[in-house]
Legacy VTK file of the C-alpha trace (Angstrom):
# vtk DataFile Version 3.0
C-alpha trace
ASCII
DATASET POLYDATA
POINTS 670 float
-1.520 -26.546 -22.110
-0.632 -22.899 -22.752
2.991 -22.172 -21.906
2.822 -18.570 -23.084
3.236 -15.964 -20.347
2.509 -12.259 -20.205
4.948 -10.432 -17.932
3.737 -6.865 -17.517
5.872 -3.738 -17.331
5.651 -3.805 -13.530
7.200 -7.292 -13.497
3.980 -9.105 -12.574
3.244 -12.392 -14.339
-0.359 -12.155 -15.564
-2.319 -15.454 -15.630
-3.877 -15.483 -19.095
-5.412 -18.875 -19.732
-8.554 -18.374 -17.613
-9.517 -15.314 -19.641
-8.758 -16.938 -22.990
-10.710 -20.095 -22.125
-13.732 -18.145 -20.876
-13.871 -16.017 -24.019
-13.358 -18.964 -26.348
-16.325 -20.668 -24.661
-18.545 -17.755 -25.719
-20.629 -18.634 -28.809
-19.513 -15.489 -30.668
-15.772 -16.117 -30.208
-13.492 -18.265 -32.314
-10.121 -17.259 -30.807
-8.924 -15.126 -27.876
-5.249 -14.245 -27.386
-4.132 -12.169 -24.395
-1.246 -9.743 -24.944
0.590 -7.229 -22.759
4.230 -8.279 -22.371
6.255 -5.290 -21.089
3.083 -3.181 -21.170
1.262 -1.480 -18.272
-1.841 -3.670 -18.613
-3.177 -6.708 -20.449
-5.292 -6.648 -23.586
-6.964 -9.339 -25.658
-7.103 -9.943 -29.395
-10.480 -11.514 -30.186
-11.403 -13.237 -33.432
-15.189 -13.449 -33.716
-17.054 -15.957 -35.834
-17.968 -14.673 -39.329
-21.574 -13.936 -38.355
-20.522 -11.438 -35.661
-17.188 -10.216 -37.051
-16.436 -6.509 -36.619
-15.324 -4.711 -39.751
-12.596 -2.093 -39.525
-14.057 1.279 -38.543
-17.494 -0.111 -37.682
-17.819 1.536 -34.258
-21.411 0.444 -33.717
-20.585 -3.239 -34.259
-17.423 -2.838 -32.165
-19.394 -1.430 -29.207
-22.065 -4.123 -29.517
-19.458 -6.893 -29.482
-17.693 -5.416 -26.436
-20.974 -5.223 -24.550
-21.806 -8.801 -25.496
-18.466 -10.145 -24.214
-18.186 -7.924 -21.163
-20.253 -10.036 -18.691
-17.998 -13.004 -19.465
-14.885 -10.904 -18.898
-16.226 -9.449 -15.642
-16.727 -12.945 -14.205
-13.090 -13.799 -14.906
-11.857 -10.397 -13.695
-13.478 -11.042 -10.319
-11.119 -14.003 -9.804
-7.952 -12.317 -11.096
-5.458 -10.170 -9.172
-5.921 -6.449 -9.812
-2.882 -6.137 -12.074
-4.162 -8.873 -14.428
-7.708 -7.601 -14.955
-8.803 -6.698 -18.465
-10.345 -3.299 -19.120
-13.073 -2.883 -21.719
-10.944 -0.445 -23.705
-8.232 -3.092 -24.188
-10.322 -5.456 -26.335
-9.062 -5.529 -29.922
-11.150 -7.316 -32.542
-9.385 -9.130 -35.360
-10.392 -7.917 -38.795
-12.294 -10.395 -41.020
-9.780 -9.504 -43.753
-6.829 -10.506 -41.512
-7.768 -13.833 -39.878
-5.606 -15.271 -37.120
-3.295 -17.905 -38.676
-3.434 -21.496 -37.445
-1.291 -24.617 -37.482
-2.292 -27.786 -39.333
-3.926 -28.941 -36.078
-6.015 -25.775 -35.889
-4.078 -24.175 -33.034
-3.679 -20.378 -33.286
-0.160 -19.225 -34.157
0.098 -16.796 -31.257
3.408 -15.106 -32.033
2.609 -14.761 -35.733
-0.776 -13.235 -34.894
0.810 -10.776 -32.469
3.266 -9.704 -35.148
0.453 -9.248 -37.691
-1.504 -7.040 -35.273
1.532 -5.313 -33.762
0.668 -1.874 -35.167
-2.957 -2.126 -34.037
-1.863 -3.115 -30.536
0.676 -0.263 -30.380
-1.965 2.201 -31.545
-4.425 0.940 -28.951
-1.964 1.416 -26.079
-1.100 4.891 -27.377
-4.784 5.752 -27.640
-5.549 4.540 -24.117
-2.531 6.382 -22.669
-3.678 9.593 -24.358
-7.261 9.145 -23.193
-8.605 8.972 -26.742
-12.208 7.869 -26.555
-12.210 8.225 -22.762
-13.736 11.698 -22.634
-16.984 12.163 -20.715
-19.263 15.017 -21.710
-20.212 17.718 -19.191
-21.441 21.292 -19.567
-20.332 23.153 -16.460
-17.415 23.334 -14.045
-19.623 23.601 -10.984
-18.907 20.915 -8.422
-22.062 18.884 -9.115
-21.325 18.584 -12.854
-17.682 17.704 -12.250
-18.708 15.130 -9.658
-21.046 13.431 -12.151
-18.236 13.461 -14.704
-15.818 11.846 -12.228
-18.315 9.144 -11.217
-19.013 8.376 -14.885
-15.273 7.973 -15.517
-14.928 5.688 -12.496
-17.793 3.490 -13.713
-16.009 3.150 -17.060
-12.822 2.038 -15.312
-14.215 -0.089 -12.481
-17.429 -1.362 -14.081
-21.027 -0.210 -14.295
-22.012 -2.663 -11.571
-19.858 -0.901 -8.976
-21.748 1.178 -6.434
-20.019 4.552 -6.554
-21.266 7.562 -4.613
-19.623 10.926 -3.827
-17.961 9.535 -0.684
-16.716 6.224 -2.116
-13.010 5.706 -1.402
-11.156 5.120 -4.669
-8.397 3.192 -2.947
-10.092 1.262 -0.164
-13.493 0.549 -1.738
-12.684 0.468 -5.459
-9.178 -0.979 -5.127
-7.381 1.812 -6.981
-3.813 0.985 -7.983
-1.255 3.055 -9.887
-2.575 1.888 -13.273
-6.173 2.813 -12.550
-5.127 6.074 -10.890
-3.319 6.922 -14.132
-6.382 5.939 -16.187
-8.599 8.127 -14.001
-6.334 11.124 -14.452
-6.010 10.446 -18.201
-9.800 10.314 -18.619
-10.238 13.519 -16.613
-7.683 15.314 -18.782
-9.339 13.969 -21.957
-12.772 15.112 -20.735
-11.531 18.598 -19.857
-9.737 18.892 -23.199
-12.802 17.786 -25.179
-15.048 20.210 -23.288
-12.570 23.041 -23.819
-12.268 22.357 -27.547
-16.043 22.163 -27.963
-16.455 25.721 -26.704
-19.512 24.666 -24.696
-17.828 25.334 -21.347
-16.561 28.949 -21.420
-14.905 28.620 -17.995
-12.324 26.295 -19.574
-11.049 28.963 -21.983
-7.340 29.307 -21.353
-7.220 26.356 -18.957
-4.518 23.764 -19.650
-5.894 20.254 -18.936
-2.360 18.858 -18.723
-1.897 20.938 -15.556
-4.032 18.410 -13.683
-1.599 16.893 -11.117
-0.217 13.459 -11.939
-1.283 12.006 -8.571
-4.652 13.755 -8.329
-6.579 10.479 -7.977
-4.469 9.636 -4.924
-4.392 13.127 -3.437
-8.192 13.409 -3.534
-9.521 9.976 -2.887
-13.306 10.283 -3.247
-15.408 11.584 -6.168
-16.554 14.526 -4.018
-13.055 15.675 -3.019
-11.729 15.002 -6.513
-14.484 17.107 -8.099
-13.894 19.881 -5.564
-10.173 19.891 -6.365
-10.909 20.062 -10.112
-13.351 22.924 -9.544
-10.720 24.914 -7.640
-8.052 24.074 -10.221
-10.181 25.296 -13.135
-11.254 28.409 -11.235
-7.667 29.196 -10.293
-8.390 28.888 -6.584
-5.223 27.868 -4.803
-5.188 26.315 -1.384
-2.095 26.903 0.675
-0.397 23.836 2.146
-1.174 25.377 5.533
-4.940 25.277 4.839
-4.788 21.625 3.795
-2.673 20.778 6.829
-5.041 22.559 9.204
-7.984 20.638 7.777
-6.235 17.292 8.358
-5.194 18.222 11.904
-8.757 19.206 12.740
-10.001 15.853 11.429
-7.413 14.103 13.626
-8.718 15.941 16.690
-12.293 15.032 15.830
-11.386 11.360 15.447
-9.520 11.273 18.764
-12.464 12.904 20.551
-15.081 10.714 18.875
-13.440 7.360 19.545
-12.132 8.265 23.001
-15.751 8.923 23.946
-16.751 5.579 22.415
-14.169 3.756 24.542
-15.154 5.599 27.705
-18.789 4.692 27.178
-18.101 1.006 26.496
-19.334 -1.126 29.374
-16.559 -2.771 31.369
-16.888 -4.949 34.458
-13.887 -3.286 36.100
-13.706 0.452 35.469
-10.406 1.070 37.224
-7.535 2.228 35.079
-4.598 -0.149 35.225
-1.589 0.545 37.354
0.321 -2.650 36.625
0.378 -5.559 34.212
-2.297 -7.673 35.866
-5.951 -7.048 36.593
-9.311 -8.723 36.771
-11.642 -7.785 33.930
-14.659 -9.542 32.513
-14.330 -12.418 34.980
-10.874 -13.455 33.707
-7.514 -12.717 35.248
-4.824 -11.501 32.885
-1.871 -13.905 33.064
0.842 -12.390 30.928
4.020 -14.396 30.953
2.415 -17.856 31.177
0.427 -19.733 28.514
-0.570 -16.951 26.148
-3.182 -17.022 23.402
-2.087 -14.396 20.889
-4.286 -12.877 18.185
-2.044 -11.662 15.351
-3.168 -9.362 12.547
-0.972 -8.852 9.503
0.522 -12.338 9.771
1.263 -12.522 6.029
3.321 -9.314 6.005
7.019 -8.808 6.705
6.372 -8.116 10.392
3.751 -10.831 10.660
5.750 -13.752 9.277
8.650 -12.965 11.600
6.290 -12.487 14.548
4.529 -15.775 13.841
7.827 -17.645 13.731
8.990 -16.146 17.030
5.631 -16.689 18.746
5.503 -20.343 17.680
9.020 -20.843 19.065
8.158 -19.166 22.390
7.431 -21.616 25.213
5.065 -19.125 26.883
2.744 -19.067 23.864
0.038 -21.720 23.836
-1.745 -20.653 20.675
-1.478 -18.081 17.866
-4.621 -17.055 15.991
-3.784 -15.374 12.681
-6.419 -12.994 11.342
-6.212 -13.105 7.551
-8.052 -10.994 4.999
-8.979 -13.298 2.135
-11.698 -13.932 -0.414
-12.066 -17.446 0.989
-12.850 -18.372 4.604
-11.731 -21.976 4.102
-9.100 -22.946 6.697
-6.975 -24.736 4.113
-7.013 -21.634 1.902
-6.036 -19.395 4.831
-3.160 -21.702 5.754
-2.055 -21.825 2.111
-1.926 -18.041 2.047
0.213 -18.026 5.188
2.532 -20.637 3.684
2.851 -18.542 0.527
3.799 -15.534 2.659
6.754 -17.442 4.105
7.848 -18.950 0.798
7.715 -15.582 -0.993
10.231 -14.276 1.542
12.517 -17.300 1.099
11.626 -18.445 4.625
10.775 -21.899 5.971
6.947 -22.175 6.094
7.052 -24.615 9.036
5.497 -22.099 11.503
2.320 -22.017 9.388
1.934 -25.780 9.931
2.500 -25.658 13.695
-0.298 -27.165 15.840
-0.104 -23.932 17.840
-1.432 -21.936 14.874
-5.059 -21.363 13.941
-6.552 -19.057 11.332
-9.432 -16.621 11.635
-10.976 -15.233 8.478
-11.696 -11.534 8.655
-10.504 -8.022 9.203
-10.587 -5.822 12.340
-12.372 -3.122 10.334
-15.338 -5.514 9.928
-17.767 -5.216 12.824
-18.739 -8.900 12.559
-15.222 -10.205 13.319
-15.584 -12.586 16.270
-12.479 -12.617 18.464
-12.240 -15.683 20.732
-12.698 -14.828 24.415
-9.602 -16.809 25.420
-7.260 -14.368 23.628
-4.833 -12.863 26.165
-2.839 -10.625 23.804
-3.492 -8.910 20.491
-0.622 -7.819 18.249
-2.109 -5.473 15.675
0.400 -5.341 12.811
-2.018 -5.007 9.869
-2.388 -1.579 8.245
-2.771 -0.222 4.728
0.793 0.713 3.789
0.211 3.195 0.998
1.710 6.645 1.417
-0.715 8.074 -1.136
-3.697 7.369 1.132
-5.297 10.260 2.973
-6.291 10.274 6.633
-9.923 9.989 5.546
-9.080 6.811 3.594
-7.676 5.239 6.746
-10.609 5.893 9.070
-11.780 2.231 8.671
-8.362 1.116 9.971
-8.763 3.396 13.000
-12.254 2.030 13.643
-10.886 -1.517 13.467
-8.338 -0.708 16.169
-11.092 0.755 18.349
-12.944 -2.579 18.065
-9.806 -4.396 19.220
-9.488 -2.001 22.170
-13.116 -2.637 23.087
-12.422 -6.371 23.086
-9.450 -5.819 25.403
-11.647 -3.659 27.602
-14.180 -6.479 27.974
-11.735 -9.351 28.454
-8.544 -7.958 29.968
-6.406 -8.844 26.942
-3.375 -6.685 26.166
-3.053 -4.818 22.854
0.281 -4.053 21.183
-0.148 -1.712 18.225
2.426 -1.400 15.431
2.752 2.366 15.085
5.373 4.328 13.165
7.945 7.075 13.637
5.979 8.956 10.978
3.735 10.012 13.883
6.513 12.356 15.058
8.731 12.948 12.004
7.253 16.416 11.505
8.522 17.607 14.876
10.230 21.017 14.597
13.971 21.144 15.354
15.195 22.463 18.685
17.381 25.413 17.749
20.178 24.259 15.465
20.353 20.796 16.975
18.458 17.546 16.591
14.977 17.082 17.963
15.071 14.486 20.732
11.726 12.829 21.466
11.280 10.939 24.703
8.890 8.034 25.010
6.781 9.850 27.614
6.649 13.071 25.599
3.135 14.182 24.654
3.668 14.488 20.886
1.286 17.006 19.272
-0.849 15.709 16.412
0.816 18.317 14.184
4.042 16.303 14.274
2.572 13.423 12.253
3.285 13.295 8.516
1.204 11.914 5.630
-2.160 10.200 5.965
-0.338 7.043 7.085
1.431 8.737 9.998
-1.588 10.809 10.943
-3.859 7.780 11.149
-1.387 6.052 13.456
-0.978 9.203 15.564
-4.738 9.151 16.141
-4.493 5.532 17.313
-1.588 6.361 19.645
-3.764 8.969 21.359
-6.710 6.577 21.532
-4.565 3.870 23.112
-3.215 6.219 25.772
-6.737 7.435 26.500
-7.991 3.844 26.688
-5.282 2.913 29.194
-5.696 5.934 31.456
-9.449 6.411 31.238
-11.072 3.214 30.003
-9.333 0.398 31.874
-7.374 -1.099 28.986
-3.882 -2.606 28.941
-2.285 -1.432 25.691
0.714 0.234 24.094
2.032 1.545 20.781
5.433 0.676 19.348
6.770 3.377 17.035
8.747 1.432 14.472
11.502 3.243 12.637
12.998 1.914 9.412
12.703 -1.852 9.716
14.784 -3.629 7.113
14.639 -7.188 5.845
15.198 -10.601 7.327
18.832 -11.030 8.341
18.846 -14.631 7.055
17.035 -14.510 3.711
17.457 -10.821 2.854
13.682 -10.527 2.383
12.893 -6.805 2.396
9.840 -5.381 0.630
11.198 -4.016 -2.643
8.442 -1.389 -2.891
9.494 0.524 0.234
11.278 3.853 0.047
14.830 2.804 0.953
14.849 -0.316 -1.271
13.452 1.797 -4.116
16.412 4.180 -3.854
18.960 1.395 -4.132
17.016 -0.571 -6.778
16.952 2.575 -8.945
20.670 3.236 -8.596
21.821 1.419 -11.734
19.211 3.019 -14.024
19.860 6.493 -12.586
23.617 5.802 -12.337
23.505 7.590 -9.019
22.817 7.465 -5.308
22.211 10.438 -2.974
25.087 11.251 -0.638
22.983 12.177 2.389
19.483 11.123 3.403
19.939 11.552 7.136
21.095 9.296 9.923
20.630 5.540 9.525
19.037 3.876 12.559
17.709 0.781 10.807
16.791 -2.462 12.548
16.399 -5.873 10.963
12.897 -7.275 11.231
14.298 -10.076 13.407
15.617 -7.674 16.062
12.496 -5.503 15.936
10.067 -8.389 16.339
11.947 -9.740 19.371
11.117 -6.480 21.142
7.510 -6.727 19.949
7.068 -10.254 21.299
8.562 -9.203 24.639
6.101 -6.305 24.796
3.204 -8.600 23.947
3.721 -11.463 26.379
6.100 -10.096 29.020
5.011 -9.854 32.665
6.527 -6.496 33.568
5.578 -4.171 30.715
4.879 -0.815 32.316
4.461 0.840 28.897
1.083 -0.903 28.620
-0.192 0.479 31.934
-1.080 3.814 33.484
2.423 3.907 34.980
3.446 5.163 31.522
2.348 8.667 30.552
1.905 8.038 26.808
2.053 4.220 26.473
4.565 4.520 23.638
7.810 2.653 22.953
10.203 4.076 20.357
11.928 1.344 18.366
14.956 2.354 16.325
18.554 1.176 16.365
20.503 2.895 19.160
23.669 2.307 17.104
23.232 4.984 14.450
25.513 5.349 11.431
25.797 8.014 8.699
23.852 7.518 5.456
27.193 7.260 3.660
27.934 4.042 5.558
24.793 2.451 4.139
25.566 3.712 0.632
29.055 2.206 0.698
27.664 -1.142 1.894
25.359 -1.290 -1.142
27.837 0.242 -3.594
30.188 -2.660 -2.949
27.749 -4.837 -4.928
26.917 -2.341 -7.702
28.487 -1.349 -11.036
31.225 1.267 -10.816
29.073 3.545 -12.999
26.814 4.270 -10.003
28.143 7.571 -8.700
27.525 9.387 -5.458
25.790 12.725 -6.035
24.877 15.565 -3.702
21.290 14.906 -2.685
20.062 18.015 -4.509
21.585 16.786 -7.805
20.320 13.236 -7.294
16.779 14.480 -6.690
16.958 16.709 -9.769
18.079 13.723 -11.841
15.075 11.832 -10.509
12.712 14.700 -11.381
14.186 14.886 -14.886
13.549 11.161 -15.341
9.981 11.639 -14.142
9.347 14.419 -16.665
10.775 12.347 -19.529
8.677 9.295 -18.742
5.466 11.278 -18.278
6.026 13.137 -21.550
6.551 9.814 -23.318
3.488 8.251 -21.665
5.783 5.489 -20.456
5.624 5.896 -16.680
4.631 2.329 -15.775
7.350 0.730 -17.864
10.019 3.195 -16.706
9.130 2.690 -13.047
10.188 -0.951 -13.320
13.770 0.199 -13.925
13.451 3.271 -11.693
10.973 2.228 -8.979
11.733 5.323 -6.926
9.737 7.293 -9.533
6.567 6.129 -7.795
7.681 7.715 -4.529
8.873 11.127 -5.718
6.174 13.010 -3.824
7.087 11.328 -0.532
10.703 12.508 -0.601
10.099 16.201 -0.057
10.811 16.428 3.664
13.844 14.151 3.703
15.416 15.752 0.651
14.747 19.207 2.033
16.394 18.289 5.317
19.429 16.879 3.566
19.784 19.977 1.374
19.537 22.303 4.354
21.771 20.181 6.531
18.994 19.921 9.121
19.500 17.229 11.736
16.920 14.468 11.833
14.525 13.658 14.648
16.122 11.418 17.277
14.119 9.033 19.439
14.691 7.822 22.966
14.794 4.012 23.011
15.196 3.323 26.724
12.109 1.106 27.068
12.903 -0.843 23.883
16.379 -1.613 25.224
14.829 -2.813 28.488
12.325 -5.037 26.682
15.146 -6.571 24.621
17.103 -7.242 27.833
19.932 -5.171 26.410
20.288 -7.102 23.151
19.277 -4.033 21.155
22.564 -2.412 22.166
24.460 -4.850 19.924
22.211 -4.474 16.859
23.900 -3.566 13.553
22.168 -1.034 11.286
23.762 -2.256 8.028
26.893 -3.967 6.800
28.230 -5.067 3.433
27.135 -8.698 3.841
23.543 -7.810 4.729
23.332 -5.233 1.934
24.335 -7.990 -0.479
21.564 -10.242 0.845
18.992 -7.514 0.262
20.150 -6.912 -3.310
20.120 -10.652 -4.041
16.573 -10.968 -2.698
15.272 -8.067 -4.804
16.913 -9.523 -7.905
15.479 -12.995 -7.225
11.989 -11.551 -6.842
12.279 -9.791 -10.192
13.361 -13.020 -11.901
10.513 -15.014 -10.342
7.985 -12.498 -11.614
LINES 1 671
670 0 1 2 3 4 5 6 7 8 9 10 11 12 13 14 15 16 17 18 19 20 21 22 23 24 25 26 27 28 29 30 31 32 33 34 35 36 37 38 39 40 41 42 43 44 45 46 47 48 49 50 51 52 53 54 55 56 57 58 59 60 61 62 63 64 65 66 67 68 69 70 71 72 73 74 75 76 77 78 79 80 81 82 83 84 85 86 87 88 89 90 91 92 93 94 95 96 97 98 99 100 101 102 103 104 105 106 107 108 109 110 111 112 113 114 115 116 117 118 119 120 121 122 123 124 125 126 127 128 129 130 131 132 133 134 135 136 137 138 139 140 141 142 143 144 145 146 147 148 149 150 151 152 153 154 155 156 157 158 159 160 161 162 163 164 165 166 167 168 169 170 171 172 173 174 175 176 177 178 179 180 181 182 183 184 185 186 187 188 189 190 191 192 193 194 195 196 197 198 199 200 201 202 203 204 205 206 207 208 209 210 211 212 213 214 215 216 217 218 219 220 221 222 223 224 225 226 227 228 229 230 231 232 233 234 235 236 237 238 239 240 241 242 243 244 245 246 247 248 249 250 251 252 253 254 255 256 257 258 259 260 261 262 263 264 265 266 267 268 269 270 271 272 273 274 275 276 277 278 279 280 281 282 283 284 285 286 287 288 289 290 291 292 293 294 295 296 297 298 299 300 301 302 303 304 305 306 307 308 309 310 311 312 313 314 315 316 317 318 319 320 321 322 323 324 325 326 327 328 329 330 331 332 333 334 335 336 337 338 339 340 341 342 343 344 345 346 347 348 349 350 351 352 353 354 355 356 357 358 359 360 361 362 363 364 365 366 367 368 369 370 371 372 373 374 375 376 377 378 379 380 381 382 383 384 385 386 387 388 389 390 391 392 393 394 395 396 397 398 399 400 401 402 403 404 405 406 407 408 409 410 411 412 413 414 415 416 417 418 419 420 421 422 423 424 425 426 427 428 429 430 431 432 433 434 435 436 437 438 439 440 441 442 443 444 445 446 447 448 449 450 451 452 453 454 455 456 457 458 459 460 461 462 463 464 465 466 467 468 469 470 471 472 473 474 475 476 477 478 479 480 481 482 483 484 485 486 487 488 489 490 491 492 493 494 495 496 497 498 499 500 501 502 503 504 505 506 507 508 509 510 511 512 513 514 515 516 517 518 519 520 521 522 523 524 525 526 527 528 529 530 531 532 533 534 535 536 537 538 539 540 541 542 543 544 545 546 547 548 549 550 551 552 553 554 555 556 557 558 559 560 561 562 563 564 565 566 567 568 569 570 571 572 573 574 575 576 577 578 579 580 581 582 583 584 585 586 587 588 589 590 591 592 593 594 595 596 597 598 599 600 601 602 603 604 605 606 607 608 609 610 611 612 613 614 615 616 617 618 619 620 621 622 623 624 625 626 627 628 629 630 631 632 633 634 635 636 637 638 639 640 641 642 643 644 645 646 647 648 649 650 651 652 653 654 655 656 657 658 659 660 661 662 663 664 665 666 667 668 669
């Protein structure tokens, strides 16, 4: 049994034995040793049998051997998590002159071999980071040529068998992560540099390939938009932020119009818009408040695990059906995934084993998902939480919500949608004071920020339209900053606020002002959600509400400094409090250093906030200017909580300690 582990720079523990065993079963291979500890990705050192050995510098034999082994590797890659997959460029062949040493029993001496090939491995990582050998030839900077170049690069990274067309989503269809986004950008830069140096593309004279934005593969998420952006960059055509914004807003309007029309045209037995929480639709009477059958999406997430626990404990809930996205449709596998979700958050997995709970394999964005007719309530908490995604990337999520609304339209079920305050965080200030947003205020689409917030703003409008014009009972809950579990301290370490505090020791600093803190623990927030889902008198889900929106933030706000002091109590004294402007500059300086050193992935383990630099602009700008944050009315949320929300605590020293302990425990487990 192999006890050796490869823990990558991002802290993930890569399973290596499956790859080694598959390669060693290949008739050409004598030994395969996976490497990658503290590196951004795995690689493999392969010793071929003498007949097929690759001599040093023999590029033709090297390429032939890679191609021979690649089908075997692809089969294993298909079963591995994204972070553990092996790229073709990371295969290193042992030289016939330097055989891998073995014990008396014939077992490879792994550590000795790694030391012998240390320089070769270092050189390979350096070469891959620099894009050496990754250049794709092209002869023009017109959009068609650049698009072909981009697609060729993507095939190299994701595999020749992948179907990639100009409109393929890099993130949603190809599964782009930060590593592959970096590889895409690196290959683009290498291709531009090679074309410039060849002199065959005159338009590149004077162009600096390193000026290609670091996050370009996230900012432009299809080959067509990526090629268009490169064309404009090379030609020196600059698009103002206003132009980009206007384009996104127009797309939002088109989506609202398109899917509102779809909902209006959907056949419904009872076409009357709802005026209260009970109606007859599709031959079934809605009976909210009694024995509910709840369909829950996102049950393995932070919201979902807490929701599932509370729903199982609720006497008015007869059954909970968890919709789980998974490679396997086997019920045991789906339950195991739910159990893992609880365990990973240091929570008791008992709710996953409850006789009340069933599992449904699928995804709302799939048109073949069959929702049981007996469902009385849908809580839609699943969404792609990636702030680098564009609105266009998230259209499948919007379409999935429309399908859920159509189901509610046919059956009379209620829909509760997990929205976000990012749908209104771009609201302009009122004079010199704070912007106060009421729950019945018709928020313009322009107020939404990022693709994430804009996609949810579209859904908010669709839900309101569905309630008032299409006979649906539904509502959106705009969640503010929801923190971790108040018992286990489980709070997603990758989120913005955790990233700030997790980076504090490495940066030796925290910002002194990031706005007002109106955080809610996930426990408090999900109590309101359950009440909205199964309560009898929920006017926010009916036409008695103008917008069908509930704002959910803590009514007991505290200054940012209060939160900082709660966390600082558990940190080294070297962590100083800096003016936000200075803290952000220190972060930018760290970003420049790591990018120049080609060490971004490794550095972001110690300074995770590096991955979120681009998402800080608005908040940092507000803090620098002293601009007051957007404030939200929470009247309906307080009513749904029966007043309990009024006693909620945003943060205290004890809870801050729980969060820090959880993040540290997760790092150790990885």
